[in-house]
KOLSESE-117761 format. One record per residue: residue in three letters; z negated, x negated, y negated of N, C-alpha, C in turn. Coordinates in steps of 0.1 Angstrom, whole numbers, plus 2048, in hexadecimal, padded with zeros to 3 digits. Each point is the difference from the previous one (the first is absolute). Layout:
KOLSESE-117761
<site><residu>ALA</residu><n_Z>Z</n_Z><n_X>X</n_X><n_Y>Y</n_Y><ca_Z>Z</ca_Z><ca_X>X</ca_X><ca_Y>Y</ca_Y><c_Z>Z</c_Z><c_X>X</c_X><c_Y>Y</c_Y></site>
...
end
This chain:
KOLSESE-117761
<site><residu>MET</residu><n_Z>8EF</n_Z><n_X>8AC</n_X><n_Y>798</n_Y><ca_Z>800</ca_Z><ca_X>7F5</ca_X><ca_Y>80A</ca_Y><c_Z>804</c_Z><c_X>804</c_X><c_Y>811</c_Y></site>
<site><residu>ASN</residu><n_Z>808</n_Z><n_X>7F8</n_X><n_Y>801</n_Y><ca_Z>805</ca_Z><ca_X>804</ca_X><ca_Y>80E</ca_Y><c_Z>7FC</c_Z><c_X>7F2</c_X><c_Y>808</c_Y></site>
<site><residu>ILE</residu><n_Z>7FC</n_Z><n_X>806</n_X><n_Y>80A</n_Y><ca_Z>7F6</ca_Z><ca_X>7F6</ca_X><ca_Y>80C</ca_Y><c_Z>80A</c_Z><c_X>7FD</c_X><c_Y>80B</c_Y></site>
<site><residu>ASN</residu><n_Z>802</n_Z><n_X>7F6</n_X><n_Y>804</n_Y><ca_Z>808</ca_Z><ca_X>7F7</ca_X><ca_Y>80B</ca_Y><c_Z>7F4</c_Z><c_X>801</c_X><c_Y>80D</c_Y></site>
<site><residu>TRP</residu><n_Z>801</n_Z><n_X>80D</n_X><n_Y>807</n_Y><ca_Z>7F7</ca_Z><ca_X>7FF</ca_X><ca_Y>80B</ca_Y><c_Z>802</c_Z><c_X>7F6</c_X><c_Y>808</c_Y></site>
<site><residu>ALA</residu><n_Z>810</n_Z><n_X>7FD</n_X><n_Y>804</n_Y><ca_Z>804</ca_Z><ca_X>7F6</ca_X><ca_Y>80A</ca_Y><c_Z>7F7</c_Z><c_X>7F3</c_X><c_Y>7FE</c_Y></site>
<site><residu>LEU</residu><n_Z>803</n_Z><n_X>7FB</n_X><n_Y>7F5</n_Y><ca_Z>7F7</ca_Z><ca_X>7F5</ca_X><ca_Y>7F9</ca_Y><c_Z>7F3</c_Z><c_X>7FD</c_X><c_Y>801</c_Y></site>
<site><residu>MET</residu><n_Z>7F9</n_Z><n_X>80E</n_X><n_Y>7FC</n_Y><ca_Z>7F4</ca_Z><ca_X>801</ca_X><ca_Y>800</ca_Y><c_Z>7F9</c_Z><c_X>7FF</c_X><c_Y>810</c_Y></site>
<site><residu>PHE</residu><n_Z>805</n_Z><n_X>804</n_X><n_Y>806</n_Y><ca_Z>800</ca_Z><ca_X>801</ca_X><ca_Y>811</ca_Y><c_Z>804</c_Z><c_X>7EF</c_X><c_Y>805</c_Y></site>
<site><residu>GLU</residu><n_Z>809</n_Z><n_X>7FB</n_X><n_Y>7FB</n_Y><ca_Z>804</ca_Z><ca_X>7F4</ca_X><ca_Y>802</ca_Y><c_Z>7EF</c_Z><c_X>7F7</c_X><c_Y>7FD</c_Y></site>
<site><residu>LYS</residu><n_Z>801</n_Z><n_X>801</n_X><n_Y>7F4</n_Y><ca_Z>7F2</ca_Z><ca_X>7F8</ca_X><ca_Y>7FA</ca_Y><c_Z>7F3</c_Z><c_X>804</c_X><c_Y>807</c_Y></site>
<site><residu>LEU</residu><n_Z>801</n_Z><n_X>80C</n_X><n_Y>806</n_Y><ca_Z>7F4</ca_Z><ca_X>801</ca_X><ca_Y>808</ca_Y><c_Z>7FF</c_Z><c_X>7F9</c_X><c_Y>80C</c_Y></site>
<site><residu>MET</residu><n_Z>80B</n_Z><n_X>801</n_X><n_Y>805</n_Y><ca_Z>801</ca_Z><ca_X>7FA</ca_X><ca_Y>811</ca_Y><c_Z>7FF</c_Z><c_X>7F0</c_X><c_Y>7FB</c_Y></site>
<site><residu>ASN</residu><n_Z>7FF</n_Z><n_X>7F7</n_X><n_Y>7FA</n_Y><ca_Z>7FE</ca_Z><ca_X>7F7</ca_X><ca_Y>7FA</ca_Y><c_Z>7F4</c_Z><c_X>7F7</c_X><c_Y>804</c_Y></site>
<site><residu>PRO</residu><n_Z>7FE</n_Z><n_X>7F4</n_X><n_Y>80A</n_Y><ca_Z>7F3</ca_Z><ca_X>7FE</ca_X><ca_Y>803</ca_Y><c_Z>7F3</c_Z><c_X>7FC</c_X><c_Y>7F6</c_Y></site>
<site><residu>TRP</residu><n_Z>80A</n_Z><n_X>7FB</n_X><n_Y>7F8</n_Y><ca_Z>7F2</ca_Z><ca_X>7FE</ca_X><ca_Y>7F4</ca_Y><c_Z>7FC</c_Z><c_X>80B</c_X><c_Y>7F6</c_Y></site>
<site><residu>ALA</residu><n_Z>807</n_Z><n_X>80C</n_X><n_Y>802</n_Y><ca_Z>7F9</ca_Z><ca_X>80D</ca_X><ca_Y>7FA</ca_Y><c_Z>7F6</c_Z><c_X>804</c_X><c_Y>809</c_Y></site>
<site><residu>ILE</residu><n_Z>7FE</n_Z><n_X>7FB</n_X><n_Y>80D</n_Y><ca_Z>7F6</ca_Z><ca_X>803</ca_X><ca_Y>807</ca_Y><c_Z>7F3</c_Z><c_X>7FB</c_X><c_Y>7FB</c_Y></site>
<site><residu>VAL</residu><n_Z>804</n_Z><n_X>7EF</n_X><n_Y>7FF</n_Y><ca_Z>7F6</ca_Z><ca_X>7F9</ca_X><ca_Y>7FA</ca_Y><c_Z>7FB</c_Z><c_X>808</c_X><c_Y>7F3</c_Y></site>
<site><residu>GLY</residu><n_Z>808</n_Z><n_X>802</n_X><n_Y>7F9</n_Y><ca_Z>7FC</ca_Z><ca_X>805</ca_X><ca_Y>7F1</ca_Y><c_Z>7F7</c_Z><c_X>80B</c_X><c_Y>7FF</c_Y></site>
<site><residu>PHE</residu><n_Z>805</n_Z><n_X>80B</n_X><n_Y>80D</n_Y><ca_Z>7FB</ca_Z><ca_X>80D</ca_X><ca_Y>802</ca_Y><c_Z>7EE</c_Z><c_X>7FF</c_X><c_Y>804</c_Y></site>
<site><residu>VAL</residu><n_Z>804</n_Z><n_X>7F5</n_X><n_Y>80D</n_Y><ca_Z>7F0</ca_Z><ca_X>7FC</ca_X><ca_Y>802</ca_Y><c_Z>7F4</c_Z><c_X>7FC</c_X><c_Y>7F6</c_Y></site>
<site><residu>GLY</residu><n_Z>80A</n_Z><n_X>7F7</n_X><n_Y>7F8</n_Y><ca_Z>7F9</ca_Z><ca_X>7FB</ca_X><ca_Y>7F5</ca_Y><c_Z>7F7</c_Z><c_X>808</c_X><c_Y>7F6</c_Y></site>
<site><residu>GLN</residu><n_Z>80A</n_Z><n_X>80C</n_X><n_Y>7FF</n_Y><ca_Z>7FC</ca_Z><ca_X>80C</ca_X><ca_Y>7F2</ca_Y><c_Z>7F6</c_Z><c_X>807</c_X><c_Y>80A</c_Y></site>
<site><residu>ILE</residu><n_Z>7FE</n_Z><n_X>800</n_X><n_Y>80F</n_Y><ca_Z>7F8</ca_Z><ca_X>80B</ca_X><ca_Y>806</ca_Y><c_Z>7F1</c_Z><c_X>7F4</c_X><c_Y>7FE</c_Y></site>
<site><residu>VAL</residu><n_Z>801</n_Z><n_X>7F9</n_X><n_Y>808</n_Y><ca_Z>7F3</ca_Z><ca_X>7F8</ca_X><ca_Y>800</ca_Y><c_Z>7FC</c_Z><c_X>7FE</c_X><c_Y>7ED</c_Y></site>
<site><residu>PHE</residu><n_Z>80A</n_Z><n_X>7FF</n_X><n_Y>7F6</n_Y><ca_Z>7FA</ca_Z><ca_X>7FE</ca_X><ca_Y>7F5</ca_Y><c_Z>7FA</c_Z><c_X>810</c_X><c_Y>7F8</c_Y></site>
<site><residu>GLY</residu><n_Z>804</n_Z><n_X>809</n_X><n_Y>807</n_Y><ca_Z>7F9</ca_Z><ca_X>80D</ca_X><ca_Y>7FC</ca_Y><c_Z>7F6</c_Z><c_X>804</c_X><c_Y>809</c_Y></site>
<site><residu>LEU</residu><n_Z>7FE</n_Z><n_X>7F8</n_X><n_Y>80C</n_Y><ca_Z>7F4</ca_Z><ca_X>803</ca_X><ca_Y>807</ca_Y><c_Z>7F1</c_Z><c_X>7FB</c_X><c_Y>7FD</c_Y></site>
<site><residu>ARG</residu><n_Z>804</n_Z><n_X>7F8</n_X><n_Y>7F2</n_Y><ca_Z>7F6</ca_Z><ca_X>7F9</ca_X><ca_Y>7FA</ca_Y><c_Z>7F9</c_Z><c_X>80B</c_X><c_Y>7F8</c_Y></site>
<site><residu>PHE</residu><n_Z>807</n_Z><n_X>809</n_X><n_Y>7FA</n_Y><ca_Z>7F9</ca_Z><ca_X>80A</ca_X><ca_Y>7F9</ca_Y><c_Z>7F8</c_Z><c_X>80B</c_X><c_Y>80B</c_Y></site>
<site><residu>LEU</residu><n_Z>806</n_Z><n_X>803</n_X><n_Y>80B</n_Y><ca_Z>7F9</ca_Z><ca_X>80A</ca_X><ca_Y>808</ca_Y><c_Z>7F3</c_Z><c_X>7F9</c_X><c_Y>803</c_Y></site>
<site><residu>VAL</residu><n_Z>802</n_Z><n_X>7F4</n_X><n_Y>803</n_Y><ca_Z>7F6</ca_Z><ca_X>7F6</ca_X><ca_Y>805</ca_Y><c_Z>7F1</c_Z><c_X>7FF</c_X><c_Y>7F2</c_Y></site>
<site><residu>GLN</residu><n_Z>804</n_Z><n_X>800</n_X><n_Y>7F7</n_Y><ca_Z>7F8</ca_Z><ca_X>801</ca_X><ca_Y>7F3</ca_Y><c_Z>7FC</c_Z><c_X>80C</c_X><c_Y>7FE</c_Y></site>
<site><residu>TRP</residu><n_Z>803</n_Z><n_X>80C</n_X><n_Y>804</n_Y><ca_Z>7FF</ca_Z><ca_X>80B</ca_X><ca_Y>7FE</ca_Y><c_Z>7F2</c_Z><c_X>805</c_X><c_Y>80A</c_Y></site>
<site><residu>ILE</residu><n_Z>807</n_Z><n_X>7FD</n_X><n_Y>80D</n_Y><ca_Z>7F5</ca_Z><ca_X>803</ca_X><ca_Y>80A</ca_Y><c_Z>7F3</c_Z><c_X>7F7</c_X><c_Y>7FF</c_Y></site>
<site><residu>VAL</residu><n_Z>803</n_Z><n_X>7F4</n_X><n_Y>7FF</n_Y><ca_Z>7F2</ca_Z><ca_X>7F9</ca_X><ca_Y>7F8</ca_Y><c_Z>7F5</c_Z><c_X>806</c_X><c_Y>7F8</c_Y></site>
<site><residu>SER</residu><n_Z>809</n_Z><n_X>802</n_X><n_Y>7F2</n_Y><ca_Z>7FA</ca_Z><ca_X>806</ca_X><ca_Y>7F9</ca_Y><c_Z>7F8</c_Z><c_X>80E</c_X><c_Y>800</c_Y></site>
<site><residu>GLU</residu><n_Z>80B</n_Z><n_X>80A</n_X><n_Y>80A</n_Y><ca_Z>7F6</ca_Z><ca_X>809</ca_X><ca_Y>802</ca_Y><c_Z>7F5</c_Z><c_X>803</c_X><c_Y>80A</c_Y></site>
<site><residu>LYS</residu><n_Z>803</n_Z><n_X>7F4</n_X><n_Y>80A</n_Y><ca_Z>7F0</ca_Z><ca_X>7FE</ca_X><ca_Y>807</ca_Y><c_Z>7F8</c_Z><c_X>7FB</c_X><c_Y>7F8</c_Y></site>
<site><residu>LYS</residu><n_Z>7FF</n_Z><n_X>7F6</n_X><n_Y>7F5</n_Y><ca_Z>7F3</ca_Z><ca_X>7FB</ca_X><ca_Y>7FC</ca_Y><c_Z>801</c_Z><c_X>809</c_X><c_Y>7F3</c_Y></site>
<site><residu>LYS</residu><n_Z>805</n_Z><n_X>809</n_X><n_Y>7FB</n_Y><ca_Z>7FF</ca_Z><ca_X>809</ca_X><ca_Y>7F6</ca_Y><c_Z>7FF</c_Z><c_X>7F9</c_X><c_Y>7F5</c_Y></site>
<site><residu>GLU</residu><n_Z>80B</n_Z><n_X>7F5</n_X><n_Y>7FE</n_Y><ca_Z>802</ca_Z><ca_X>7F9</ca_X><ca_Y>7F2</ca_Y><c_Z>80D</c_Z><c_X>7FA</c_X><c_Y>803</c_Y></site>
<site><residu>SER</residu><n_Z>805</n_Z><n_X>7FC</n_X><n_Y>7F2</n_Y><ca_Z>80D</ca_Z><ca_X>7F9</ca_X><ca_Y>803</ca_Y><c_Z>7FE</c_Z><c_X>7F3</c_X><c_Y>805</c_Y></site>
<site><residu>VAL</residu><n_Z>805</n_Z><n_X>7FC</n_X><n_Y>809</n_Y><ca_Z>7FE</ca_Z><ca_X>7F2</ca_X><ca_Y>805</ca_Y><c_Z>80E</c_Z><c_X>7F8</c_X><c_Y>805</c_Y></site>
<site><residu>ILE</residu><n_Z>801</n_Z><n_X>7F4</n_X><n_Y>800</n_Y><ca_Z>810</ca_Z><ca_X>7FB</ca_X><ca_Y>803</ca_Y><c_Z>7F9</c_Z><c_X>7F1</c_X><c_Y>80E</c_Y></site>
<site><residu>PRO</residu><n_Z>803</n_Z><n_X>807</n_X><n_Y>80B</n_Y><ca_Z>7FB</ca_Z><ca_X>7FA</ca_X><ca_Y>80D</ca_Y><c_Z>80B</c_Z><c_X>7F6</c_X><c_Y>7FD</c_Y></site>
<site><residu>GLU</residu><n_Z>7FB</n_Z><n_X>7F4</n_X><n_Y>807</n_Y><ca_Z>806</ca_Z><ca_X>7F7</ca_X><ca_Y>806</ca_Y><c_Z>810</c_Z><c_X>801</c_X><c_Y>804</c_Y></site>
<site><residu>SER</residu><n_Z>7FD</n_Z><n_X>807</n_X><n_Y>808</n_Y><ca_Z>810</ca_Z><ca_X>804</ca_X><ca_Y>809</ca_Y><c_Z>80A</c_Z><c_X>805</c_X><c_Y>7F5</c_Y></site>
<site><residu>PHE</residu><n_Z>7FE</n_Z><n_X>805</n_X><n_Y>7F6</n_Y><ca_Z>807</ca_Z><ca_X>806</ca_X><ca_Y>7F4</ca_Y><c_Z>80B</c_Z><c_X>7F5</c_X><c_Y>7FD</c_Y></site>
<site><residu>TRP</residu><n_Z>7F7</n_Z><n_X>7F3</n_X><n_Y>7FE</n_Y><ca_Z>807</ca_Z><ca_X>7F6</ca_X><ca_Y>7FB</ca_Y><c_Z>80A</c_Z><c_X>7F6</c_X><c_Y>80A</c_Y></site>
<site><residu>TYR</residu><n_Z>7FB</n_Z><n_X>803</n_X><n_Y>80C</n_Y><ca_Z>80A</ca_Z><ca_X>7F9</ca_X><ca_Y>809</ca_Y><c_Z>808</c_Z><c_X>809</c_X><c_Y>805</c_Y></site>
<site><residu>LEU</residu><n_Z>7FF</n_Z><n_X>80F</n_X><n_Y>800</n_Y><ca_Z>80D</ca_Z><ca_X>809</ca_X><ca_Y>800</ca_Y><c_Z>80A</c_Z><c_X>7FD</c_X><c_Y>7F4</c_Y></site>
<site><residu>SER</residu><n_Z>7FA</n_Z><n_X>800</n_X><n_Y>7F4</n_Y><ca_Z>807</ca_Z><ca_X>7FB</ca_X><ca_Y>7F4</ca_Y><c_Z>809</c_Z><c_X>7F3</c_X><c_Y>805</c_Y></site>
<site><residu>ILE</residu><n_Z>7FB</n_Z><n_X>7F9</n_X><n_Y>800</n_Y><ca_Z>80A</ca_Z><ca_X>7F0</ca_X><ca_Y>801</ca_Y><c_Z>809</c_Z><c_X>800</c_X><c_Y>80F</c_Y></site>
<site><residu>VAL</residu><n_Z>7FF</n_Z><n_X>809</n_X><n_Y>809</n_Y><ca_Z>807</ca_Z><ca_X>800</ca_X><ca_Y>80B</ca_Y><c_Z>808</c_Z><c_X>80A</c_X><c_Y>7FC</c_Y></site>
<site><residu>GLY</residu><n_Z>800</n_Z><n_X>80A</n_X><n_Y>7FB</n_Y><ca_Z>807</ca_Z><ca_X>80C</ca_X><ca_Y>7FD</ca_Y><c_Z>80B</c_Z><c_X>7F5</c_X><c_Y>7F2</c_Y></site>
<site><residu>SER</residu><n_Z>7FB</n_Z><n_X>7FF</n_X><n_Y>7FA</n_Y><ca_Z>805</ca_Z><ca_X>7F8</ca_X><ca_Y>7F3</ca_Y><c_Z>80A</c_Z><c_X>7F5</c_X><c_Y>809</c_Y></site>
<site><residu>MET</residu><n_Z>7FC</n_Z><n_X>7F7</n_X><n_Y>806</n_Y><ca_Z>807</ca_Z><ca_X>7F5</ca_X><ca_Y>806</ca_Y><c_Z>80E</c_Z><c_X>807</c_X><c_Y>804</c_Y></site>
<site><residu>LEU</residu><n_Z>7FF</n_Z><n_X>808</n_X><n_Y>80C</n_Y><ca_Z>80A</ca_Z><ca_X>809</ca_X><ca_Y>804</ca_Y><c_Z>80A</c_Z><c_X>803</c_X><c_Y>7F7</c_Y></site>
<site><residu>VAL</residu><n_Z>7FC</n_Z><n_X>809</n_X><n_Y>7F7</n_Y><ca_Z>808</ca_Z><ca_X>802</ca_X><ca_Y>7F7</ca_Y><c_Z>807</c_Z><c_X>7FB</c_X><c_Y>7F7</c_Y></site>
<site><residu>LEU</residu><n_Z>7F5</n_Z><n_X>7F2</n_X><n_Y>7FC</n_Y><ca_Z>808</ca_Z><ca_X>7F1</ca_X><ca_Y>7FA</ca_Y><c_Z>80E</c_Z><c_X>800</c_X><c_Y>80B</c_Y></site>
<site><residu>ILE</residu><n_Z>7FD</n_Z><n_X>7FC</n_X><n_Y>80C</n_Y><ca_Z>808</ca_Z><ca_X>7F9</ca_X><ca_Y>80C</ca_Y><c_Z>80D</c_Z><c_X>80B</c_X><c_Y>7FC</c_Y></site>
<site><residu>TYR</residu><n_Z>7FF</n_Z><n_X>80E</n_X><n_Y>800</n_Y><ca_Z>80A</ca_Z><ca_X>806</ca_X><ca_Y>801</ca_Y><c_Z>808</c_Z><c_X>803</c_X><c_Y>7F2</c_Y></site>
<site><residu>ALA</residu><n_Z>7F8</n_Z><n_X>7FC</n_X><n_Y>7F5</n_Y><ca_Z>807</ca_Z><ca_X>7FF</ca_X><ca_Y>7F2</ca_Y><c_Z>808</c_Z><c_X>7F4</c_X><c_Y>800</c_Y></site>
<site><residu>PHE</residu><n_Z>7FD</n_Z><n_X>7F6</n_X><n_Y>806</n_Y><ca_Z>806</ca_Z><ca_X>7F4</ca_X><ca_Y>7FF</ca_Y><c_Z>80F</c_Z><c_X>7FF</c_X><c_Y>809</c_Y></site>
<site><residu>THR</residu><n_Z>7FD</n_Z><n_X>807</n_X><n_Y>80A</n_Y><ca_Z>80F</ca_Z><ca_X>804</ca_X><ca_Y>807</ca_Y><c_Z>809</c_Z><c_X>806</c_X><c_Y>7FC</c_Y></site>
<site><residu>GLN</residu><n_Z>7F9</n_Z><n_X>80C</n_X><n_Y>7F3</n_Y><ca_Z>80B</ca_Z><ca_X>807</ca_X><ca_Y>7FC</ca_Y><c_Z>801</c_Z><c_X>7FA</c_X><c_Y>7F0</c_Y></site>
<site><residu>MET</residu><n_Z>7FA</n_Z><n_X>7F4</n_X><n_Y>7FC</n_Y><ca_Z>806</ca_Z><ca_X>7FB</ca_X><ca_Y>7F2</ca_Y><c_Z>7FC</c_Z><c_X>809</c_X><c_Y>7F7</c_Y></site>
<site><residu>ASP</residu><n_Z>7F2</n_Z><n_X>806</n_X><n_Y>801</n_Y><ca_Z>7FE</ca_Z><ca_X>80D</ca_X><ca_Y>7F8</ca_Y><c_Z>7F3</c_Z><c_X>7FA</c_X><c_Y>7F6</c_Y></site>
<site><residu>PRO</residu><n_Z>806</n_Z><n_X>7FD</n_X><n_Y>7F0</n_Y><ca_Z>7F6</ca_Z><ca_X>7F6</ca_X><ca_Y>7F9</ca_Y><c_Z>7F5</c_Z><c_X>80A</c_X><c_Y>7FC</c_Y></site>
<site><residu>VAL</residu><n_Z>800</n_Z><n_X>80C</n_X><n_Y>7FD</n_Y><ca_Z>7F5</ca_Z><ca_X>807</ca_X><ca_Y>7FE</ca_Y><c_Z>7F5</c_Z><c_X>7FF</c_X><c_Y>80C</c_Y></site>
<site><residu>PHE</residu><n_Z>805</n_Z><n_X>803</n_X><n_Y>80A</n_Y><ca_Z>7F5</ca_Z><ca_X>800</ca_X><ca_Y>80D</ca_Y><c_Z>7F9</c_Z><c_X>7F4</c_X><c_Y>800</c_Y></site>
<site><residu>ILE</residu><n_Z>80C</n_Z><n_X>7F4</n_X><n_Y>7FE</n_Y><ca_Z>7F7</ca_Z><ca_X>7F3</ca_X><ca_Y>804</ca_Y><c_Z>7F6</c_Z><c_X>7FB</c_X><c_Y>7F8</c_Y></site>
<site><residu>ILE</residu><n_Z>803</n_Z><n_X>806</n_X><n_Y>7F0</n_Y><ca_Z>7F7</ca_Z><ca_X>7F9</ca_X><ca_Y>7F6</ca_Y><c_Z>7F3</c_Z><c_X>807</c_X><c_Y>801</c_Y></site>
<site><residu>GLY</residu><n_Z>803</n_Z><n_X>80F</n_X><n_Y>802</n_Y><ca_Z>7F4</ca_Z><ca_X>808</ca_X><ca_Y>803</ca_Y><c_Z>7F7</c_Z><c_X>7FD</c_X><c_Y>80D</c_Y></site>
<site><residu>TYR</residu><n_Z>805</n_Z><n_X>7FE</n_X><n_Y>80B</n_Y><ca_Z>7F9</ca_Z><ca_X>801</ca_X><ca_Y>809</ca_Y><c_Z>7F8</c_Z><c_X>7EE</c_X><c_Y>800</c_Y></site>
<site><residu>ALA</residu><n_Z>80B</n_Z><n_X>7F5</n_X><n_Y>7FB</n_Y><ca_Z>7FA</ca_Z><ca_X>7F3</ca_X><ca_Y>7FF</ca_Y><c_Z>7F4</c_Z><c_X>7FF</c_X><c_Y>7FA</c_Y></site>
<site><residu>LEU</residu><n_Z>7FF</n_Z><n_X>806</n_X><n_Y>7F4</n_Y><ca_Z>7F6</ca_Z><ca_X>800</ca_X><ca_Y>7F7</ca_Y><c_Z>7F4</c_Z><c_X>806</c_X><c_Y>802</c_Y></site>
<site><residu>ASN</residu><n_Z>805</n_Z><n_X>80C</n_X><n_Y>809</n_Y><ca_Z>7F0</ca_Z><ca_X>80B</ca_X><ca_Y>804</ca_Y><c_Z>7FA</c_Z><c_X>7F6</c_X><c_Y>80A</c_Y></site>
<site><residu>SER</residu><n_Z>808</n_Z><n_X>7FB</n_X><n_Y>804</n_Y><ca_Z>7FA</ca_Z><ca_X>7F5</ca_X><ca_Y>80F</ca_Y><c_Z>7F4</c_Z><c_X>7F6</c_X><c_Y>7F7</c_Y></site>
<site><residu>ILE</residu><n_Z>806</n_Z><n_X>7F9</n_X><n_Y>7F7</n_Y><ca_Z>7FA</ca_Z><ca_X>7FA</ca_X><ca_Y>7F9</ca_Y><c_Z>7ED</c_Z><c_X>806</c_X><c_Y>801</c_Y></site>
<site><residu>VAL</residu><n_Z>7FF</n_Z><n_X>80C</n_X><n_Y>7FB</n_Y><ca_Z>7F3</ca_Z><ca_X>80A</ca_X><ca_Y>7FC</ca_Y><c_Z>7FA</c_Z><c_X>803</c_X><c_Y>811</c_Y></site>
<site><residu>TYR</residu><n_Z>808</n_Z><n_X>7FF</n_X><n_Y>80B</n_Y><ca_Z>7FC</ca_Z><ca_X>804</ca_X><ca_Y>80B</ca_Y><c_Z>7F8</c_Z><c_X>7F5</c_X><c_Y>807</c_Y></site>
<site><residu>ILE</residu><n_Z>808</n_Z><n_X>7F4</n_X><n_Y>800</n_Y><ca_Z>7FD</ca_Z><ca_X>7F1</ca_X><ca_Y>802</ca_Y><c_Z>7F3</c_Z><c_X>7FA</c_X><c_Y>7FA</c_Y></site>
<site><residu>ARG</residu><n_Z>7FE</n_Z><n_X>803</n_X><n_Y>7F3</n_Y><ca_Z>7F8</ca_Z><ca_X>7FC</ca_X><ca_Y>7FC</ca_Y><c_Z>7EE</c_Z><c_X>808</c_X><c_Y>801</c_Y></site>
<site><residu>ASN</residu><n_Z>806</n_Z><n_X>80F</n_X><n_Y>803</n_Y><ca_Z>7F2</ca_Z><ca_X>806</ca_X><ca_Y>806</ca_Y><c_Z>7FB</c_Z><c_X>7FE</c_X><c_Y>80D</c_Y></site>
<site><residu>ILE</residu><n_Z>80A</n_Z><n_X>7FE</n_X><n_Y>80C</n_Y><ca_Z>7FE</ca_Z><ca_X>7F8</ca_X><ca_Y>80B</ca_Y><c_Z>7F8</c_Z><c_X>7F4</c_X><c_Y>7FE</c_Y></site>
<site><residu>MET</residu><n_Z>802</n_Z><n_X>7F7</n_X><n_Y>7F8</n_Y><ca_Z>7FC</ca_Z><ca_X>7F4</ca_X><ca_Y>7FD</ca_Y><c_Z>7EF</c_Z><c_X>800</c_X><c_Y>7FC</c_Y></site>
<site><residu>LEU</residu><n_Z>7FE</n_Z><n_X>80D</n_X><n_Y>7F8</n_Y><ca_Z>7F6</ca_Z><ca_X>800</ca_X><ca_Y>7FA</ca_Y><c_Z>7F7</c_Z><c_X>808</c_X><c_Y>80B</c_Y></site>
<site><residu>ILE</residu><n_Z>804</n_Z><n_X>806</n_X><n_Y>808</n_Y><ca_Z>7F8</ca_Z><ca_X>805</ca_X><ca_Y>80E</ca_Y><c_Z>7FD</c_Z><c_X>7FA</c_X><c_Y>806</c_Y></site>
<site><residu>GLU</residu><n_Z>805</n_Z><n_X>7F7</n_X><n_Y>805</n_Y><ca_Z>801</ca_Z><ca_X>7F0</ca_X><ca_Y>807</ca_Y><c_Z>7F7</c_Z><c_X>7F8</c_X><c_Y>7F9</c_Y></site>
<site><residu>LYS</residu><n_Z>801</n_Z><n_X>802</n_X><n_Y>7F5</n_Y><ca_Z>7F2</ca_Z><ca_X>7F6</ca_X><ca_Y>7F9</ca_Y><c_Z>7F6</c_Z><c_X>803</c_X><c_Y>800</c_Y></site>
<site><residu>LYS</residu><n_Z>7FC</n_Z><n_X>812</n_X><n_Y>800</n_Y><ca_Z>7F7</ca_Z><ca_X>803</ca_X><ca_Y>7FE</ca_Y><c_Z>7FB</c_Z><c_X>7FC</c_X><c_Y>80F</c_Y></site>
<site><residu>LYS</residu><n_Z>807</n_Z><n_X>805</n_X><n_Y>808</n_Y><ca_Z>7FC</ca_Z><ca_X>800</ca_X><ca_Y>810</ca_Y><c_Z>7F9</c_Z><c_X>7F2</c_X><c_Y>805</c_Y></site>
<site><residu>LYS</residu><n_Z>808</n_Z><n_X>7F6</n_X><n_Y>7FB</n_Y><ca_Z>7FB</ca_Z><ca_X>7EE</ca_X><ca_Y>801</ca_Y><c_Z>7F1</c_Z><c_X>801</c_X><c_Y>7FA</c_Y></site>
<site><residu>GLN</residu><n_Z>7FD</n_Z><n_X>807</n_X><n_Y>7F3</n_Y><ca_Z>7F7</ca_Z><ca_X>7FA</ca_X><ca_Y>7F5</ca_Y><c_Z>7F1</c_Z><c_X>80D</c_X><c_Y>809</c_Y></site>
<site><residu>ALA</residu><n_Z>805</n_Z><n_X>806</n_X><n_Y>807</n_Y><ca_Z>7F6</ca_Z><ca_X>809</ca_X><ca_Y>808</ca_Y><c_Z>7FB</c_Z><c_X>7FE</c_X><c_Y>80E</c_Y></site>
<site><residu>ALA</residu><n_Z>808</n_Z><n_X>7F8</n_X><n_Y>804</n_Y><ca_Z>7FC</ca_Z><ca_X>7FA</ca_X><ca_Y>80D</ca_Y><c_Z>7F7</c_Z><c_X>7F0</c_X><c_Y>7FF</c_Y></site>
end
């Protein structure tokens, strides 16, 4: 397999690639947040911030995927977003009931 480094560099300099990278970083941060919260509580916990990081990261990667017309990422991140949005809706509903 021969790698075209010039093409790779050109793709990395695309402003949309920055959106994609930021999305992946935000998406990855959710696991770090979940791990830290779980370690502090000494039990497995999914904090509210996990879901917000999930949706923000997912939306950024989805935007990038649309600019690249990548059906694998488009379908994957669009479907995952349904789960994240639903969890945020359940969290908000619980907050309203508690108030």
